[in-house]
C-alpha positions, 0 to 999 in steps of 0.5 A: 534129165535130158528128156525133161530138159527138152520139154522145159526149154521148148518154149525158149527155143520157139521164141528164139526160132520165131524172133530169128525168123521175124528178124530175117522178114522184118530187118531185110525189108526195114533195112537197105542191103547196105544197112543190113550188111552193116548190121551183119558186120556189127553183130559178127564183131560183137559175137567175136568179142563176147566169145574172145573175152567172155565165153571162158568164164561162162563155160567154167560156170557151167562145167564146174557148177555140178561138182561145187554144188556137192561141196562147201565151196559154191560160194568161192566158185561164184566170187572167183568168177565174178572177179574174173568177169570184172577184170575181163569187163574193164580189159574189153572195155579199154580195147573196144574204146581204143579201137573205135577211135580209129575205126573210119566213120560210118554206118558200120562204126556206128553199129560197132559202137552199140554192139561192143557196148552191149557186149557187156550186159550180154556177157553178164546175163549169160553168166546168170543163165549158165548158173541156172542151166547147170543147176537144172532150173529150167524154168528160171533160164527160160524166163530170162531167155524169153524176156531178153529175146523177145524184149530185145527184138521189140526194142530193136524194131522200136529204135530202127523206127525212130531212125537208128537203123543198123545201130538200133537192130543191135542196140535193142537186145543190148538194152534189154540185156542190161535190164535183165542184168539189174533184174537177176543181179540181187539173186546173183550177189546173194549166191557169192555171199561168204565167198572169196576170190581164190587165185588157184581156182581162177587159174583152173578155170581158166586152163579149162575155159580159155581153150574152149573160148579160143576154140569157139573164136575159131567156130566164130571165125569159121562162121563169119570170116566170109562176111569180112572177105566178101566186104573186102572183095565185093561190097556191103550189099553182097554181105547183106545178101549173103547173111540174109541166106545164111540166117535163114538156113543157119538160124533155123537149124541152130535153134533145133540144135540150141534146144538140144544142146541146152538139155544134153550138156548138163544131162551128160555132165550130171551122167558123168559125175554121178554115174561114171562112164557107163552112165555116160555112154548109155545117156550119149547114145540115146541123145545122139539118136534123137539129135540125128532123128531130129536134125537130118530131115530139118536139114534136108527139107530146108534145102528143098524149100529154100526158093519159097522160103525166101520168097516168104521170109526175105525182102525183095532186094535180097531174096534171089541170093538168099535162096541160092545161099540157103541149101548150102548153108543148110548142109553146113549148119548140119555138119556144125551142129553135129560137131559142136552139140555132140562131138565137141562135148567130149573135150570138155567132159574129159577136160581135155580143152586143148584138143578141142582148140586143135580140132576147131583149128582145122576148119578155121584154117581151111575156111580162111584159105578156101575163102581167099581162093574161092571168093575172088573167083566165084563171089557168093558161090565161092563163099558157100562152097568154102563154108560147106567144105570147111565145116565137113572137115570140122566134122571129121576133125572133132570126131578123130580127136574126140575119140582121143579124149573120151569117145562118144558113141556113134549110132549108126543104126540111128543114123542109117534109118534117119538118112533113108527116111530123109531120102524118101521125104525128099523124093516126095517133096521133089515130085510135088508141084511148085507154085511158088511162095506161101502155097509151095512152102506149106505144101511141101513143108506139111507133106514132108513132115507127114511123110518123115513123122510116119517113116520115124514111128515106123523105124523107131527113130530116137525110140519114138515107138517106146516113148509113144507107148509109155505115154499111152500107157500112162494116159490109160492108167490116168483114165482108169483111176 
């Protein structure tokens, strides 16, 4: 299921990656640094609100679907979650309206109003996607996600062009999310036909999902506190510079981790529910090896091409600072991805989400403390250092506490081989000339990919030789017949 899911979700992540990079390229050029900072703050607040209020419902949809699908109570599962969403949406709307009444006027407020309004559509379509992902409906999930991602970006550009600026960059994806909800709503309502709300079921879902949501709020705080503190201690322009470099590094690696996570999460749940602990250990070890083999070189390579990548991707007013931020955030994104997409699922699988909350409290608290100390003294450098150190602490905390919940295997051999191959790749890249700009980016990226690819096959990273041999064997059989 894992490898089939990786192939099925590949188009989704290609589109997400392209749109994410194009957003950096275009938004940093058509928005001023101050407007881009306002966009960054509104986008951050929107994600925090979504995570705090709605993510527990989405998590329960994903975690309990496999079990409920085997029983006759699937309609009750849907009916209960949809009622919970409606109550959460009403509460969220009331709080958001109240907060905006007291927010001072300006571009940040306009973008915040649009972002908070967009959250309702984004959360509802996310529920529909989680249901499809849990059911293994890869194609249906992919179609919704691609339409939402590509359509939202196009709508954002159109709204920016007519003068909405930062608010338009937020409003575009929100409008498309609402249209997607209207598109899938008949199917979603059909699933709950005959179902009824069950309070004990809602309490069980909340007991599981609320700690998950709280932990993700801590993850979001870990990823975004620095922006608010930069705005407080410096200005919106510094937020724009930092966000550009942060997005360049984090978005590139996050797309890779999300792709792996889309396939690995449902596969691990199915393995545990249907095959028990032994099946889970086998599947988890294979997935961990694949994650390490793909993400280690991506992080190292991204750090090494930070300057030419910023020259190509980021607008002139932001690119120097962005290039400075990127290597540190590449390391942070690697630590974060390993934490969220491999070690943290142990808490969900064991249904011990309280431990997950404790694990994420460690880096979140460290991040706030380090930013408060370092940003006033070192500015952007302080934010970068604080972020990297906090994510490293988060990885250690999730590993240690995860052993108490459900110990997942650590593929030591795969880690050593991937690290060694990445080191060789780095030495080769560093020996190449640096003409700057697009030529340097292509030169170093292509050479690094070739070197690492050859080493990956030679060292059999992620079982690559076995899969290549299997494909060649199937092709020979096909040709022979």
